[in-house]
C-alpha positions, 0 to 999 in steps of 0.5 A: 500500500502506498502512502499519500500526502494529507492536505492541511490548511494553515491559517495566517490570522492578521490583527494589525501588524500581528499574527496569531500563533499557537504552541503545538502539543501531543502531535507532530511538531510537539512544542513548536509554534504554529499558525492555527490550521488542520485537515481539509475535510471532504467537500470543504473549501480551503476558505471554509476550512480556515474559518472553521479551524480558527474558530475551533482551535483558538476561538476567533472569527476571521474574514477576507480570506485569500490564498497565499501559497502552498508548502510541501511538508515532509515529517521524516521522523513521524512518517507524515507528509502534508501539502499545506494550503496557506490562507490569510485572513483578517481577525474580526472578533473573539478572545484568542484562547487555548480551546484544546489543552490536548492540542496546544499549550499557549496562544499569542499575538506576535509581530511578523518580525519577532515570531517565537521559536522553535517553529513548526516545519510548515511555518518554517517552509512558509518563511523560507518562501519569503512570505509577508502577511498583508502583501501581494506575494 
């Protein structure tokens, strides 16, 4: 049986000049900082997935979703391969919070020029592409 990549959606949530990150727990990338995101569900658009994941994971509502880029993320040690669709949206409302202590240990707003480390592999790949939030890339 051949293994196939999974499709993930990463969500860049902008609030002024800050973006929302969460610290991962109990999954691949444990202990790293990541944008909210998750698996694209059957029949769901990347925009719908981004909105759902932002609300489920960190309790915020977002709008004005735009496609940013795609990263190819291979987690060799864990035997996982994701194609991550990056979507960017604007924060609308809600208090950013840890909605699942099983999946994350912290959330916070950070300046793009001062993102915390260590960073989740897909986020590192996004940064290596030179992506800047709120700009035409």
